[in-house]
Each structure stands twice: as structure tokens, then as C-alpha cells.
C-alpha positions in Angstrom: -38.4 -14.8 5.1 -36.5 -17.5 3.2 -37.6 -16.3 -0.2 -36.8 -12.7 0.0 -32.9 -14.3 0.5 -34.4 -16.3 -2.7 -35.3 -12.3 -4.7 -31.6 -11.2 -3.9 -29.6 -13.5 -5.5 -32.2 -12.8 -8.2 -31.7 -9.3 -8.3 -27.4 -10.1 -8.2 -27.9 -12.8 -11.6 -29.9 -9.3 -12.8 -27.3 -7.3 -12.6 -25.4 -9.8 -14.3 -26.9 -10.9 -17.1 -29.2 -8.2 -17.9 -28.6 -4.3 -18.8 -29.0 -2.0 -14.9 -31.6 -0.2 -16.5 -33.6 -3.5 -17.6 -32.4 -4.9 -13.9 -33.5 -2.0 -12.0 -36.9 -3.3 -13.6 -36.9 -6.1 -13.1 -36.5 -5.8 -9.0 -38.7 -2.9 -8.7 -41.5 -5.3 -10.1 -40.1 -8.3 -7.7 -39.4 -5.5 -4.9 -43.8 -4.5 -6.2 -45.0 -7.7 -5.7 -43.2 -8.8 -2.6 -44.1 -6.1 -1.0 -48.1 -5.9 -1.8 -47.7 -10.6 -0.4 -46.1 -8.8 2.6 -47.8 -5.7 3.6 -50.8 -7.9 2.8 -49.1 -11.1 5.5 -48.7 -8.7 7.5 -50.6 -5.8 7.9 -49.3 -2.3 5.9 -47.3 -1.0 8.9 -45.2 -4.5 9.8 -45.6 -5.3 6.1 -43.8 -2.2 5.2 -40.9 -2.3 7.8 -40.4 -5.9 6.9 -39.9 -5.0 3.1 -37.5 -2.0 3.9 -35.6 -3.9 5.8 -35.8 -6.5 3.3 -35.0 -4.1 0.1 -31.9 -2.7 2.9 -29.8 -5.9 3.0 -30.7 -6.5 -0.6 -29.1 -3.1 -2.3 -26.1 -3.9 0.5 -25.4 -7.6 -1.3 -26.3 -6.3 -4.6 -23.7 -3.8 -4.3 -21.4 -5.8 -2.3 -21.0 -8.5 -5.2 -21.4 -5.9 -7.9 -18.3 -3.9 -6.3 -16.2 -7.4 -5.5 -16.9 -8.4 -9.6 -15.9 -5.5 -10.8 -11.9 -5.4 -8.0 -12.0 -9.0 -9.9 -12.3 -7.3 -13.1 -9.5 -4.7 -12.5 -7.7 -7.7 -10.9 -7.3 -9.5 -14.1 -6.2 -6.7 -16.5 -3.7 -5.4 -14.3 -2.3 -9.2 -14.0 -3.0 -8.9 -18.2 -1.1 -5.6 -18.1 1.8 -6.7 -15.9 2.1 -9.6 -18.3 2.6 -7.4 -21.2 4.9 -5.2 -19.7 7.3 -7.4 -18.8 7.2 -8.7 -21.5 8.4 -4.9 -22.9 10.5 -4.9 -20.5 12.3 -8.6 -21.7 11.6 -7.2 -25.1 13.8 -3.5 -24.1 16.7 -5.2 -22.0 17.0 -7.2 -25.6 17.7 -4.1 -26.8 19.9 -3.1 -25.4 22.1 -5.7 -24.9 21.7 -5.7 -29.2 23.0 -2.2 -29.1 25.9 -2.4 -26.2 27.5 -5.4 -29.0 27.1 -3.8 -31.7 28.9 -0.8 -29.8 31.5 -2.9 -28.5 31.9 -4.1 -32.3 31.9 -0.3 -33.6 34.5 0.3 -31.6 37.0 -2.9 -32.5 36.5 -2.0 -36.0 37.6 1.8 -35.6 40.4 0.9 -32.5 41.4 -2.2 -36.2 41.3 0.2 -38.9 44.0 2.9 -36.5 46.2 -0.2 -35.7 46.0 -1.6 -39.5 46.9 2.5 -40.7 49.6 2.8 -37.7 51.2 -0.4 -39.4 50.6 0.2 -42.6 52.9 3.7 -41.9 55.5 2.0 -40.4 56.1 -0.8 -42.6 56.0 1.1 -45.5 58.8 3.6 -43.7 60.6 1.3 -42.7 60.1 -0.3 -46.4 61.4 3.2 -47.9 64.9 3.7 -45.8 65.9 0.0 -45.9 66.0 1.1 -50.1 67.6 4.4 -48.8 70.1 2.5 -47.0 71.4 -0.2 -50.0 70.8 3.2 -52.6 73.2 4.5 -49.8 75.1 1.0 -49.3 77.0 1.5 -52.8 77.7 4.8 -52.6 78.7 5.9 -48.9 79.4 3.2 -46.3 79.5 5.1 -43.6 76.3 7.2 -43.5 74.8 3.9 -44.5 75.5 2.4 -41.3 73.9 5.3 -39.6 70.9 4.9 -41.8 71.0 0.8 -40.8 70.6 1.8 -36.6 67.9 4.5 -37.9 66.1 1.7 -39.2 66.5 -0.8 -35.5 65.5 2.2 -34.0 62.1 2.5 -36.3 61.9 -1.4 -35.8 62.2 -0.4 -32.4 59.5 1.8 -31.5 57.0 -0.1 -33.9 57.4 -2.9 -31.8 58.4 -4.7 -35.5 
């Protein structure tokens, strides 16, 4: 009986190394040779009963081993996919951070342009009013005081 244990181990190895069809042929030949030996040594009825029992046990062990190895391959593939997914997630997070930074820089530039335009308009208005005040100072002292007050108000409104 211990020899059949070796045949079962060989059957498992046959499925690992040979294509399925070749492995089945090899196992069939092995069962045929072993079956003839069992039936010769034990008699046809008892030899066939032992042979069928050994075939069932062998089939179970070969199937269990194949399924276990397929599960191991699937776990390894899942682990590799998880690694790829984590790498992709890190890249996506990096891209999102860059997009957020770029958006903030664009908003700062827009606000800076608006402030620059607003300050330029205020300075231009103050300059024109000052020139007008200087011109009017010569001609109308009273009116120039009003213009000076207006100039002070514009300066206070713009924060200059």
C-alpha cells in the first residue's frame, strides 16, 4: 500500500510538470499497471476494491493540491494587483495635490492682477486730480481747497 502513496505523489508531480492530457495518460498507465499487480496479488474482487479506493484517494489529493496551487497563484496575482493599485493611488494623489496647488497659484495671480489694476486706477486718478489742483491753485484758491479735500478723500478710500 505504501507504494501507492508514491504513485499519488508522482501523479501530483505529473500535473505540475506535464500538460493535462499527458499527465492523465501517464496516470492512466500507472493505474493500469498497479491495478494488474493488485488484482494478481489480492484476487480480482479485493484487488479491484483496493484499486478503486486508492484511485479515489489519489483523485482527491491531486485535486486538492491543484486547487491549493491555483489559490496560491491567485493570491500572488492579487498581491501584485494591490501593489499596482497602491502605486496608481499614490500617483493620483500626487496629481490631485499638484492640481490643487496650480489652482491656488492661478487664483493668487488673478487676485494680484485685479489689485494691481485697481491700485493703478487709483494712482492715475490721484495724479490727475493733483495736476488739476495745481492748475486750479493758480487760478482759484478757494476751489483748489475743495479739490484738495476731494484728493484727501480719494486717498483715504484707496488706503494710500
